[in-house]
C-alpha positions as CSV (number, residue, x, y, z in Angstrom):
1,M,-6.1,-26.4,20.4
2,E,-4.8,-26.6,16.8
3,T,-8.2,-25.3,15.5
4,S,-8.2,-22.5,18.0
5,C,-4.7,-21.5,16.9
6,S,-5.8,-21.4,13.2
7,I,-8.8,-19.3,14.1
8,N,-6.6,-16.8,16.1
9,K,-4.3,-16.5,13.0
10,A,-7.3,-16.1,10.8
11,L,-8.6,-13.3,12.9
12,I,-5.6,-11.2,11.8
13,L,-5.2,-10.7,8.1
14,L,-7.1,-7.5,8.7
15,H,-4.2,-5.1,9.0
16,L,-2.5,-6.5,5.9
17,I,-5.6,-6.0,3.8
18,L,-6.2,-2.6,5.2
19,L,-2.7,-1.5,4.4
20,F,-3.6,-2.3,0.9
21,C,-7.2,-1.4,0.6
22,F,-7.7,1.6,2.8
23,M,-4.6,3.8,2.4
24,A,-3.9,2.7,-1.1
25,L,-7.3,3.8,-2.3
26,P,-7.3,7.5,-1.8
27,L,-4.3,8.0,-3.9
28,T,-4.1,5.0,-6.3
29,A,-5.3,1.5,-7.1
30,H,-2.8,-0.7,-8.7
31,A,-1.1,-4.0,-8.2
32,G,2.4,-2.7,-7.8
33,P,4.7,-3.4,-4.8
34,E,4.7,0.1,-3.5
35,D,1.2,-0.2,-2.1
36,N,1.7,0.8,1.5
37,I,0.4,3.6,3.7
38,D,3.5,5.8,3.9
39,E,4.2,5.9,0.2
40,Y,0.6,7.0,-0.7
41,I,0.8,9.6,2.0
42,E,4.0,10.9,0.6
43,D,2.6,11.0,-2.9
44,A,-0.4,13.1,-1.8
45,H,2.1,15.6,-0.3
46,Q,4.2,15.9,-3.4
47,G,1.3,15.7,-5.9
48,A,-0.4,18.8,-4.4
49,N,2.4,20.9,-5.7
50,A,0.8,20.8,-9.1
51,V,-2.4,22.5,-8.0
52,P,-3.1,26.0,-9.2
53,A,-3.6,29.0,-6.9
54,K,-7.4,28.4,-6.8
55,G,-9.1,25.3,-5.5
56,N,-10.0,22.5,-7.7
57,L,-12.5,19.5,-7.4
58,V,-11.3,16.3,-9.1
59,A,-13.3,13.1,-9.6
60,V,-11.3,10.1,-10.7
61,P,-12.8,6.6,-11.4
62,I,-10.1,3.9,-11.0
63,P,-10.5,0.3,-12.3
64,V,-9.0,-2.3,-10.1
65,S,-8.2,-6.0,-10.6
66,N,-6.0,-8.0,-8.3
67,P,-5.9,-11.4,-6.5
68,T,-6.7,-9.9,-3.1
69,V,-10.0,-8.1,-3.5
70,G,-11.1,-9.1,-7.1
71,T,-12.1,-6.9,-10.0
72,G,-14.2,-3.7,-9.7
73,L,-14.0,0.0,-9.5
74,Q,-12.6,2.5,-7.1
75,A,-13.5,6.2,-7.1
76,V,-12.0,9.3,-5.6
77,L,-13.6,12.7,-5.2
78,M,-10.8,15.1,-4.1
79,Y,-10.8,18.8,-3.4
80,L,-7.4,20.4,-4.0
81,H,-7.4,23.4,-1.7
82,P,-6.3,26.9,-3.0
83,K,-2.6,27.8,-2.6
84,R,-1.8,29.9,0.4
85,L,-0.7,33.4,-0.6
86,D,1.6,33.7,2.4
87,D,3.3,30.3,1.9
88,S,5.1,29.8,-1.4
89,R,6.7,26.5,-0.7
90,S,4.1,24.3,0.9
91,P,2.0,22.0,-1.3
92,N,-1.7,22.6,-1.5
93,A,-3.8,20.9,1.1
94,N,-6.3,18.3,-0.2
95,S,-9.4,16.6,1.2
96,G,-11.6,13.9,-0.3
97,L,-13.9,10.9,-0.3
98,A,-12.9,7.5,-1.6
99,G,-14.9,4.3,-2.3
100,M,-14.5,0.9,-3.8
101,Y,-16.7,-2.1,-4.9
102,T,-15.5,-5.4,-6.5
103,D,-17.0,-8.6,-7.8
104,T,-16.2,-10.4,-4.5
105,N,-18.8,-8.1,-2.9
106,S,-16.0,-6.2,-1.1
107,W,-16.5,-2.5,-0.5
108,L,-15.0,0.4,1.3
109,A,-15.6,4.1,1.9
110,G,-13.4,6.6,3.5
111,I,-12.4,10.3,4.0
112,F,-8.9,11.7,4.0
113,H,-7.2,15.1,4.5
114,D,-3.6,16.3,3.9
115,N,-2.2,19.6,5.1
116,Y,1.1,21.5,5.1
117,W,2.4,24.5,7.0
118,A,5.3,26.9,7.4
119,E,6.9,26.7,4.0
120,D,6.4,22.9,4.0
121,K,8.1,22.5,7.3
122,Y,5.2,20.5,8.8
123,R,3.0,17.8,7.1
124,F,-0.1,16.1,8.3
125,T,-2.2,13.3,6.8
126,G,-5.3,11.6,8.2
127,F,-7.6,8.9,7.0
128,L,-10.9,7.5,8.4
129,G,-12.5,4.5,6.7
130,W,-15.1,1.7,6.8
131,G,-15.4,-1.4,4.7
132,E,-16.4,-5.0,4.3
133,F,-14.2,-7.5,2.5
134,N,-14.4,-11.2,1.4
135,L,-10.9,-12.5,1.6
136,A,-8.8,-15.7,1.7
137,Y,-6.4,-16.8,4.5
138,Y,-3.4,-19.0,3.4
139,G,-1.7,-19.5,6.7
140,I,1.7,-18.4,7.8
141,G,5.0,-19.6,6.4
142,D,5.9,-21.8,3.4
143,D,4.8,-25.0,5.1
144,S,1.2,-23.9,6.0
145,I,-1.4,-26.5,5.6
146,L,-3.7,-23.9,4.1
147,R,-1.3,-22.6,1.4
148,D,-3.1,-24.6,-1.4
149,N,-6.6,-24.6,0.2
150,P,-7.1,-21.2,1.9
151,I,-10.1,-20.4,4.2
152,D,-12.5,-17.8,3.0
153,Y,-13.6,-15.2,5.5
154,E,-15.6,-12.0,5.8
155,L,-14.2,-8.9,7.4
156,T,-15.9,-5.7,8.5
157,V,-13.6,-2.9,9.6
158,F,-13.2,0.6,10.9
159,S,-9.8,2.3,10.6
160,F,-8.2,5.6,11.7
161,M,-4.7,6.6,10.5
162,P,-3.2,10.0,11.3
163,Q,0.5,10.9,10.5
164,F,2.6,14.0,11.3
165,Q,6.1,14.8,9.9
166,R,8.5,17.7,10.2
167,R,11.3,18.6,7.9
168,I,14.6,17.8,9.6
169,P,16.6,21.1,10.2
170,S,19.4,21.9,7.8
171,T,18.2,19.4,5.3
172,E,16.4,19.7,2.0
173,N,14.8,16.2,1.5
174,W,14.7,14.6,4.9
175,F,11.6,14.4,7.1
176,G,10.9,12.7,10.4
177,G,7.7,12.2,12.4
178,V,5.2,10.0,14.2
179,H,2.2,8.0,13.0
180,Y,-0.7,6.2,14.7
181,L,-2.9,3.3,13.4
182,Y,-6.2,2.0,14.9
183,I,-8.2,-0.8,13.3
184,D,-11.3,-2.4,14.8
185,S,-12.7,-5.4,13.0
186,D,-15.5,-8.0,13.1
187,N,-14.7,-11.2,11.3
188,R,-16.5,-14.4,10.2
189,F,-14.4,-17.4,9.2
190,K,-16.0,-20.1,7.0
191,T,-14.5,-23.0,9.0
192,S,-17.0,-25.3,7.4
193,Q,-14.6,-25.5,4.5
194,L,-12.2,-27.4,6.8
195,I,-14.8,-29.6,8.4
196,P,-18.2,-29.9,6.8
197,G,-21.0,-29.1,9.3
198,L,-18.7,-27.1,11.5
199,P,-20.3,-23.7,12.3
200,D,-18.6,-20.5,11.1
201,V,-16.5,-18.8,13.7
202,Q,-16.9,-15.1,14.5
203,G,-14.7,-12.8,16.4
204,R,-13.5,-9.2,17.0
205,I,-9.9,-7.9,17.2
206,R,-8.4,-4.5,17.6
207,S,-4.9,-3.4,16.5
208,A,-3.4,-0.1,17.5
209,G,0.1,1.2,17.4
210,L,2.3,4.3,17.6
211,G,5.5,4.7,15.7
212,L,8.4,6.7,14.3
213,L,9.3,7.2,10.7
214,T,11.8,9.0,8.5
215,T,11.6,9.8,4.8
216,Y,14.1,11.0,2.1
217,D,12.8,12.1,-1.2
218,S,14.8,13.6,-4.1
219,R,12.6,12.5,-7.0
220,D,12.2,15.1,-9.7
221,N,8.5,14.3,-10.1
222,N,6.3,12.2,-7.8
223,Y,3.8,11.3,-10.6
224,Y,6.4,10.2,-13.1
225,P,9.9,10.3,-11.6
226,T,12.8,9.9,-14.0
227,Q,15.7,10.4,-11.6
228,G,16.4,10.7,-7.8
229,Q,15.9,8.5,-4.8
230,W,13.0,7.7,-2.4
231,F,13.7,6.1,1.0
232,Q,11.5,5.5,4.0
233,A,12.0,3.6,7.3
234,K,9.3,3.1,9.9
235,W,9.1,1.4,13.3
236,T,5.8,0.9,15.1
237,N,5.0,-0.4,18.6
238,Y,1.6,-2.0,19.0
239,G,-0.1,-2.9,22.3
240,E,-2.9,-2.4,24.8
241,H,-1.4,0.9,25.9
242,W,-2.2,2.3,22.4
243,G,-5.7,0.8,22.3
244,G,-5.1,-2.6,20.8
245,D,-5.3,-6.2,21.9
246,Q,-1.8,-7.6,21.2
247,G,1.7,-6.3,21.9
248,Y,4.4,-6.5,19.1
249,N,6.8,-4.4,17.1
250,K,7.1,-4.0,13.4
251,F,9.7,-2.4,11.1
252,T,9.2,-1.6,7.4
253,G,11.6,0.1,5.0
254,F,12.2,0.6,1.3
255,I,14.5,2.5,-1.1
256,N,13.8,3.4,-4.7
257,H,16.2,4.6,-7.3
258,Y,15.2,6.1,-10.7
259,Q,17.6,6.3,-13.6
260,P,16.8,7.9,-17.0
261,V,17.8,5.9,-20.1
262,G,17.9,8.3,-23.0
263,S,15.1,10.8,-23.4
264,Q,12.1,8.4,-23.4
265,A,13.0,5.5,-21.0
266,V,13.4,5.2,-17.3
267,L,14.8,2.3,-15.2
268,A,13.4,2.0,-11.7
269,L,14.9,-0.2,-8.9
270,R,13.5,-1.0,-5.5
271,G,14.4,-2.9,-2.4
272,N,11.9,-3.6,0.3
273,I,12.1,-5.2,3.8
274,Q,9.6,-5.9,6.6
275,A,10.2,-7.5,10.0
276,S,8.1,-8.1,13.1
277,E,8.7,-9.5,16.6
278,G,6.4,-10.3,19.5
279,D,2.8,-11.4,19.4
280,T,2.2,-10.2,15.9
281,P,-1.3,-10.8,14.6
282,F,-1.4,-12.6,11.2
283,F,-2.9,-9.7,9.3
284,D,0.0,-7.5,10.3
285,L,2.8,-10.0,9.6
286,P,5.3,-9.0,6.9
287,F,4.1,-10.0,3.4
288,L,5.5,-10.2,-0.1
289,N,4.1,-7.3,-2.2
290,L,4.5,-8.7,-5.7
291,R,2.2,-8.0,-8.6
292,G,-0.2,-10.7,-9.5
293,V,0.1,-12.3,-6.1
294,S,-2.4,-12.0,-3.3
295,R,-1.0,-10.0,-0.4
296,S,-2.0,-12.7,2.1
297,R,-0.3,-15.5,0.1
298,Y,3.3,-15.2,1.5
299,Q,3.5,-14.1,5.1
300,D,6.0,-14.7,7.9
301,Q,8.1,-12.8,10.5
302,F,10.5,-11.4,7.8
303,T,10.2,-10.6,4.1
304,L,12.6,-9.2,1.6
305,S,11.9,-8.3,-2.1
306,M,13.8,-6.7,-5.0
307,H,12.1,-5.1,-8.0
308,A,13.1,-3.7,-11.4
309,E,10.9,-1.9,-13.9
310,G,11.5,-0.3,-17.2
311,R,9.2,2.2,-18.9
312,Y,9.3,3.6,-22.4
313,K,7.1,6.4,-23.7
314,F,6.5,6.0,-27.5
315,R,3.9,8.8,-27.5
316,P,3.3,11.8,-25.2
317,R,0.5,10.0,-23.4
318,W,1.3,6.4,-24.2
319,G,4.0,4.1,-23.1
320,T,5.0,0.5,-22.3
321,V,6.2,-1.1,-19.1
322,A,8.0,-4.3,-18.3
323,F,9.0,-5.6,-14.8
324,V,10.6,-8.4,-12.9
325,E,10.5,-8.9,-9.1
326,A,11.5,-11.5,-6.6
327,G,10.8,-12.0,-2.9
328,W,11.8,-14.2,0.0
329,F,10.0,-14.8,3.3
330,G,10.8,-16.8,6.5
331,D,10.5,-16.9,10.3
332,D,14.1,-15.6,10.8
333,F,16.1,-13.0,8.8
334,G,19.1,-15.4,8.5
335,N,16.8,-18.0,6.8
336,L,15.8,-15.7,3.9
337,S,18.8,-16.6,1.7
338,S,17.8,-20.2,1.9
339,S,14.1,-19.8,1.5
340,R,12.1,-20.3,-1.6
341,T,12.3,-17.5,-4.2
342,I,8.9,-16.2,-5.4
343,V,9.1,-14.5,-8.8
344,S,6.7,-12.3,-10.7
345,Y,7.2,-10.7,-14.1
346,G,5.2,-9.2,-16.9
347,G,4.6,-6.1,-19.0
348,G,1.8,-3.8,-20.2
349,V,0.6,-0.6,-21.7
350,R,0.6,2.8,-19.9
351,W,-1.8,5.7,-20.6
352,Q,-1.6,9.2,-19.2
353,V,-5.1,10.1,-18.2
354,T,-4.7,13.9,-18.3
355,K,-2.4,16.1,-20.4
356,E,-1.6,18.4,-17.4
357,K,-0.4,15.7,-14.9
358,D,1.2,12.3,-15.2
359,L,-1.8,10.4,-13.9
360,N,-1.6,7.0,-15.5
361,C,-3.8,4.0,-16.2
362,N,-2.1,0.7,-17.0
363,S,-3.0,-2.7,-18.2
364,E,-0.5,-5.4,-17.4
365,R,-0.1,-9.0,-18.4
366,I,1.4,-11.4,-15.9
367,P,1.7,-15.1,-16.9
368,R,-1.6,-16.7,-16.1
369,R,-3.0,-13.4,-14.8
370,F,-4.2,-10.1,-16.0
371,C,-3.9,-6.9,-13.9
372,L,-5.7,-3.6,-14.7
373,T,-4.4,-0.8,-12.7
374,A,-4.5,2.9,-12.4
375,V,-2.3,5.4,-10.6
376,L,-2.3,8.9,-9.2
377,R,1.3,8.8,-8.3
378,G,4.8,8.5,-9.7
379,L,6.5,5.5,-11.3
380,Q,3.4,3.4,-10.6
381,G,0.4,2.5,-12.4
382,A,1.2,-1.0,-13.1
383,S,4.4,-0.3,-11.4
384,I,6.3,-1.0,-8.3
385,L,8.0,2.3,-7.6
386,G,6.5,5.6,-6.9
């Protein structure tokens, strides 16, 4: 019974990894704590404003190195659609292909599309992806018997993620909408690591959910924001009625604040919370998104994290970054204050890839770790805030 329970938990890190690997890829590839679906979607929307009136094809190689999927290369081929002559406010639509391969023999491939209508009143984003990943499962909670000796497993996935938003009437920066997520996976867990001679366990699991979200964004620039706020809250209901195998609810929310310090420096602050209830599969449990830490390392029913980052530009296309972040996780929200504090800190160098846009590539040093990251969105790169 105990082995069966562990296997069931291990069948579920899927969604967690997909939130990182799939939707993060089309728009960025870094180790910062803003790597989640909604933020990348929002960045694609905002970033399209910089596209000229004619279409443009952009190819971007993105080096990646992190504890979750290893070290390798991601690549994005994106077509920025021409500006509509009858719509002066909407960002340009964009479509593209994305791929990744790392030294853990993990790979993914996907297609995505973003579109906007009626003077940016309506926004749509869609993603379809496939991939194979070699990952590690650490268990759930701080007292997991696997936390120091994780189980390796292989994951093959198919994912579909559409999202639709509408500008809230009589507001400038508020949007509301719905989103859907479907993930179908085949998994093979190397249980022989626990008991030599025990055959590997294979299984299939589907996760599907429909939810509501609201977004507020007053950033002055999504690629390199220096002032403003960015807020998002999302609730999702999962279950058989949406095409999945298990029924549960999940809430995620974050708020970012950007403050200029003089003419060359920016201070970025972030608060992030995740909560779940019901028969939540382990891959979709809340997790701590800290740089230099595997996303499957700290998971439970509730997580809370705080992040601070300072950036300084000493040349037009060169800068430095320093950050500190802390997180807490537990099986009850009231227990977070008494749970163990997980801390990550470090610094690095930031390089703007193009003169025209603030697309940045960063190299960060975290004690005992090294992170190479690249970004196509605001206050990120090696950063936590977009």
